[in-house]
C-alpha positions as CSV (number, residue, x, y, z in Angstrom):
1,N,115.1,145.7,106.2
2,V,115.0,147.8,109.3
3,Q,112.3,146.8,111.8
4,Q,111.2,148.6,114.9
5,E,110.8,147.0,118.3
6,G,110.2,149.4,121.2
7,N,111.3,152.2,118.9
8,I,114.9,150.9,118.8
9,S,116.1,150.5,115.3
10,A,117.0,146.8,114.6
11,N,118.7,145.6,111.5
12,T,116.8,142.4,111.1
13,N,113.8,140.7,109.5
14,N,113.2,138.6,112.6
15,V,112.0,140.6,115.5
16,D,111.1,138.2,118.3
17,K,109.6,139.0,121.7
18,N,109.1,135.4,122.9
19,V,108.8,135.1,126.6
20,K,110.2,131.9,128.1
21,P,108.4,130.1,130.9
22,D,110.5,131.8,133.6
23,G,109.5,135.2,132.2
24,S,112.8,136.0,130.6
25,K,113.1,137.0,127.0
26,S,115.7,135.6,124.5
27,N,116.5,136.1,120.9
28,K,118.8,134.2,118.6
29,N,119.2,135.4,115.0
30,N,121.4,134.9,111.9
31,N,123.9,137.5,113.1
32,G,125.1,135.1,115.7
33,H,123.7,137.0,118.7
34,E,121.8,135.4,121.5
35,I,120.6,137.6,124.4
36,L,118.7,136.5,127.4
37,I,117.5,138.7,130.3
38,T,117.1,136.5,133.4
39,S,116.3,139.2,136.0
40,P,114.3,141.2,136.7
41,Q,111.1,139.6,135.4
42,E,108.7,141.4,133.2
43,G,106.4,143.6,135.4
44,S,108.7,143.4,138.5
45,K,108.4,146.2,141.1
46,V,111.8,147.8,141.5
47,G,113.6,150.8,143.1
48,R,115.9,153.3,141.5
49,D,118.9,151.0,141.1
50,V,118.1,147.7,139.4
51,T,120.5,144.8,139.0
52,V,119.9,143.3,135.6
53,T,121.3,139.8,134.8
54,G,121.3,137.6,131.8
55,T,123.4,135.7,129.3
56,A,124.7,136.8,125.9
57,T,126.5,135.4,122.9
58,V,127.6,138.3,120.7
59,A,129.4,138.0,117.4
60,T,133.0,139.2,117.2
61,G,133.3,143.0,116.8
62,M,129.9,143.7,118.2
63,H,129.1,145.4,121.6
64,L,126.4,144.7,124.2
65,W,124.7,147.8,125.8
66,T,122.0,148.4,128.4
67,L,119.5,151.2,128.1
68,A,116.6,152.5,130.1
69,R,113.7,154.9,129.7
70,R,110.5,155.9,131.4
71,E,107.6,154.6,129.3
72,D,106.6,158.1,128.1
73,F,110.1,159.0,126.8
74,S,109.7,156.7,123.7
75,P,111.4,156.7,121.2
76,L,114.4,158.1,123.2
77,W,116.6,156.1,125.6
78,Y,119.2,156.7,128.3
79,P,122.3,154.6,127.5
80,Q,123.4,153.1,130.8
81,R,126.7,151.2,130.1
82,E,128.4,148.6,128.0
83,I,127.9,145.1,129.3
84,K,130.9,142.8,129.4
85,T,130.7,139.0,129.5
86,T,133.6,137.0,130.7
87,K,135.6,134.7,128.4
88,K,134.7,131.7,130.6
89,S,131.0,132.5,130.7
90,D,128.4,134.2,128.7
91,Q,126.7,135.5,131.8
92,W,126.5,139.2,132.5
93,Q,125.3,141.6,135.3
94,T,124.8,145.3,135.2
95,T,123.1,148.0,137.2
96,V,120.5,150.3,135.7
97,G,119.4,153.6,137.2
98,L,115.8,154.5,136.9
99,G,114.8,158.1,137.1
100,T,114.2,160.5,140.0
101,P,112.0,160.3,143.1
102,Q,109.1,161.9,141.1
103,D,109.2,158.9,138.8
104,V,107.8,156.5,141.5
105,G,104.7,154.8,140.0
106,W,105.9,155.0,136.4
107,S,106.7,152.0,134.2
108,F,110.3,151.8,132.8
109,D,111.7,149.9,129.8
110,I,115.0,148.2,130.2
111,G,116.7,147.4,126.9
112,I,119.7,145.2,125.9
113,I,121.1,145.9,122.5
114,T,124.0,144.9,120.3
115,V,125.7,147.5,118.1
116,N,128.7,147.6,115.7
117,A,131.9,149.6,116.3
118,E,130.4,152.8,115.0
119,G,127.3,152.5,117.2
120,H,129.4,151.6,120.2
121,Q,131.6,154.7,119.7
122,K,128.4,156.9,119.6
123,L,127.2,155.4,122.8
124,M,130.6,155.6,124.5
125,D,131.0,159.3,123.5
126,Y,127.5,160.0,125.0
127,W,128.3,158.0,128.2
128,K,131.7,159.6,128.8
129,N,130.3,163.1,128.3
130,A,127.3,162.4,130.7
131,M,129.7,161.0,133.3
132,Q,131.9,164.0,133.1
133,T,129.2,166.7,133.0
134,G,126.3,165.1,134.8
135,E,124.1,166.0,131.8
136,W,122.0,162.9,131.1
137,R,119.7,163.5,128.2
138,P,117.8,160.9,126.3
139,L,118.8,160.2,122.8
140,Q,117.9,158.2,119.7
141,I,119.8,154.9,119.8
142,P,122.1,154.0,116.8
143,E,121.0,151.1,114.6
144,T,121.3,147.8,116.4
145,T,122.7,144.5,114.9
146,S,120.1,142.3,116.4
147,P,116.5,142.6,117.8
148,P,116.6,144.4,121.2
149,R,115.6,142.6,124.3
150,I,113.2,144.8,126.3
151,I,111.4,144.2,129.6
152,T,109.1,146.6,131.4
153,V,109.3,147.1,135.2
154,V,107.4,149.4,137.6
155,K,109.3,151.8,139.8
156,T,107.7,151.6,143.3
157,R,110.4,153.2,145.4
158,H,113.5,155.4,145.0
């Protein structure tokens, strides 16, 4: 079955948005993925560039990506970049860019997803084109291989 969470397609029957005591969200499912966002916290006030940190255990052959969107852009997202974890640690850190100066005051969703090789290639093709042309347009995200982790932050400065 395909479930929807935050309008990202997730190939799972177990969509879980549990919030841990520290405000971070984690998911572990039968696909062998475990994703945790440790910073920023849900509802944080942020600027244009946001450092996002967490931990992830991802099954072999799957890829971890970060996405962002202004709340009113749903169901479309802006792919930000693939996230790499080190072989010695499951910790990761990435930077997400949130909008333009006119977007101050808006809420933004930051999403972490896992995709298979086909989904990864679609996201990489988009990312490479956007980096080369400067044309960043939101798109529908390919099917994910685990429930997305999504937090919402508020842009208070650029």
